[in-house]
N, C-alpha and C positions, 0 to 999 in steps of 0.2 A: 295556378291550377291546383285544385284540391282533390283529395281522395274522395271518390264517390262509389258507393255500391249501388248498383242499378236495380232497385226493387221492382219485383214483378216483371222483369224483362223476359219476354218469350223470344227465343232466337228465331222461331219460325218467321216472324215479321219484325226482325230486330233492327233497332237503330242504336248504335253505340255513340253517345254524344262525344264531341271532340274535346274530351277532358283527359288530362294525364292522371294516372292512378298510382298512388304509392303502395308499397308492400304492406299487406295485411298481416297481422299476427294471428297465429292459430290459437283456438280456444279448445280446451279439453271438454268433452261432453260430460255432463253430470247425469245423475239418474233421471232427473225430470225431463231431459231432452231426449232420452231413449224411448219414451213412449211413442207408440205409433201415431202418426198423423192420419187423418182420413184417407189421404192419397196412398200412404204406405199400407194402410189396411186393405185398400182395394187391390194393391199389388200382391200382398201376401195371400189374399183370397183368390189369386189367379183369375181376376176378372179381366185381365188384359192378355188374352192369348196371343194377340198380334204383338210381336217383338218391337215393331216400330212404335206402336202406341205406348208400350211399356217404357221404351227409351224416352219418348217425349214427356211422360210423367216423371221419370227420373230427372230429366232436365229441369222441369218446373220445380221439383223438390230441391235439387242441387242449387239452383239459382236463388231460391227462397232462403235456404240455409246460408248461402254466401251473403245475401243482403242482411241477414241477422248477425253476421260475424261468426257463424259456426263453420269455420273453414274446413275442419276435418270431415264433418258430415257432408259438406258440399262436395268435397273432392271424391268421397266414396260414391255418391250418387252420380256424379258426372262421368267418372270413369266407368261405372256400371252401365251408364247409358251408351257409351261407346262400345262396350262389350256386347250389349244387346243388339245394337244396330250399327256395326262399324262402317257400313256403306251409306249411312244417312248423314248428309252434310250438317244437319242441325246439331248432331251430337258433337262434332268436331268444332263447330263455331262456339258452342257452349263451353266446351273444355278450354278452348283458346281464351275465352273471356276469363275463366277461372285462373289460368296460368298468368294472364296479364295482371289480374288483381293481386296475386301474391308475388309479383315481380319476377316471374320466370319467363322472360321474354323470348328466349329461343324456343321453348316449348310452345308458347303462344303462337309464334309464327309458324311453327311446324303444323299445328292444328288448323290454323287459318288456311294454309296452303292445301291441306288435305280437303277441307271443305270446298275450296275453289275447284280443285281437281275433280272432286266427286260430282259437283253440281254444274259448274260453269255458268251459273245464273246470277242475276242481279243481287240477290240478298247476300250471297257469300262474298261477292266482290265489294259490296257496300260496307259490310263488316270489316273486310280486310283493309279497305281504303281508310276507314276511320282509325283502325289500329295503326297503320303506317303513319298517318298524320300525327297521332299521339306520340309516335316515336320520332317525330320531326323529319320523316323521310317523305318530303312533300312531292317530289316528282313521281316517285313510285305510287304514292297515294292517289295522285291525279290520274295516273294510268288505270288504277283499279276502279276509280269512280267512273271513268269513261267506259270501262268494260261493263260496269253495272248499267250505265245509261243505254248501252247498245243492246241490252236484253229488253226487247220490246214487249215481252210478256210480263215484265216485272211491274207491279202496280204502284210501287212507292218511288217513282222517279223524282217527284218533287223533293222527297227526303234526300235522295242522292245529290241533287243539285245543291240543296242546302248544306249538306256535309262538305261537298266540294268547295262551296263558297266560304264556309267557316275555316276550312283548311287553307284556302288561299289567303284569307285574312291573317291567319296564324303565321304564314310565310311572308307577310307584308306585301302581297301582290294585290293591291286594292282594286285595280282595274279588272283583273280576272275575278276577284270576289264579287264585284258589282255585277259582272256578266252572269255568273252562276246564280247569284241570289235573285237577280231580276227574273231569271228563268224560273226559279223555284216559286217566286211570287206569282208569276203568271199561271203556273200550274196549280198552285194552292195558296190563295191569298190569306189563309188563316194560320200560316206557320209563324209562330211568335218570334223565334230566333231570326228568321228571315226578315221580318218586319223591323225588328229592333236594329239589326245590323245595317240594313239598307237605309233606315232613317239616320243612323249615325254617319254613314258614308255621305249622304246628301248634306247633312249639317256641316260636316268638315269641308265640303266643297262649296259651302255658301249657298246651296240650293234649298232655301228655307221652306218654300211652299211644298216641294216634294217631301222634305223631311217631316213637315207637319202632317201632311196627308197620310204618310206611312205610320206615323205615331198614332194618329186618330184611328186608323185601321187596327193597330195593335190594341188600342183600348177597347175596341169592339169585341175582341176575342180573348182578352186576358185581363186579369186583375192588375192593378198598379204594382210596379216593382220599383226598387230604389233607382235602378238604372233608367227605367222609362220616365220617372219623374225628373231625374237629373237631365235627361235629354230634353224633356218638355221645357224645363227652366231655361236651358241654353237656347232653344229655338225661340222661346218667348222673349228672352233678353235681346237676341239679335233682331227680333221683329218689333222691339220697343213696346211690347205688351206687358206693362207693369202689373196689371191685375192678374194675368195668367202666371207671371213670375211669383207673385206673392201667394197665390192660392196653392200652387204646386210646391213651393218651398215649405209652406205650413204642413202640407200633407207629407212631404218628405221627412220633416222633423217629427211629426206625430207617429208615423208608421215605421220609419227606418232611421231613427236618431243615431244608432250605432253603426250605420253603414259607411263604407268609404265614400259613397256618393254624397252623403250629407256633409262629410268633412271637406270634400271638394267644394261644395257650395259655400261653406263657411269661409274657406280660404279665399274663394273668389270674391265674396262680399268684403272681407277685410282688405283685399288688394284694391278695391274700388273706393274705400273710405278715405 
């Protein structure tokens, strides 16, 4: 699992991917970074008399700075957002994300719990469940995802099922993952992570036609990735489709020669020689 800064993430409709995050290093602001951005200019001109709106703008700025590695500026904006609207769950979810990114997990959990307590709605539980899963607290994460699902007004239920499925995979509970991801697919057949993981599950079970159909659906909604091509190669090999193996292997080499998947393909080829 690699460190990722989630660029452009809006906590209002947030999905925190199930990736672990390493501690970020703080960067000192230089003179060039102290110039006002358009959003900051709007704030300084007091165009946001509504403190909630101002807090949401500070969240956007803070997360943008965090994505750029400007940790000190991000912290300032996100803490200011909480001060502006301490009863707004989004401010605490955003600050929780910041604390997680810099490795302050107790602070992150405290802010997630505040967001859940303030809102009690699907978005906050979904974010908290994803956080718990990244901390390998799978049972607690599953409970949080279920709480998110129980919010019938939350529009991103397919996302919650996908997060729950990815978390179940991380905990090596393949049957539960298959159940969650299948539900996510029924609710939204365009979710690329769901399609990829379900295809892989069916491949490992020897259910080649189901695996192939899911991978075809993936190709309709997403560009090729190293993993999708490697999955396609394995499905084609097991189906004795040599032409499909050759074409996808060539694409894997041309597009992703440095990928772990291409090395897996080379090792598999050497093992069969």
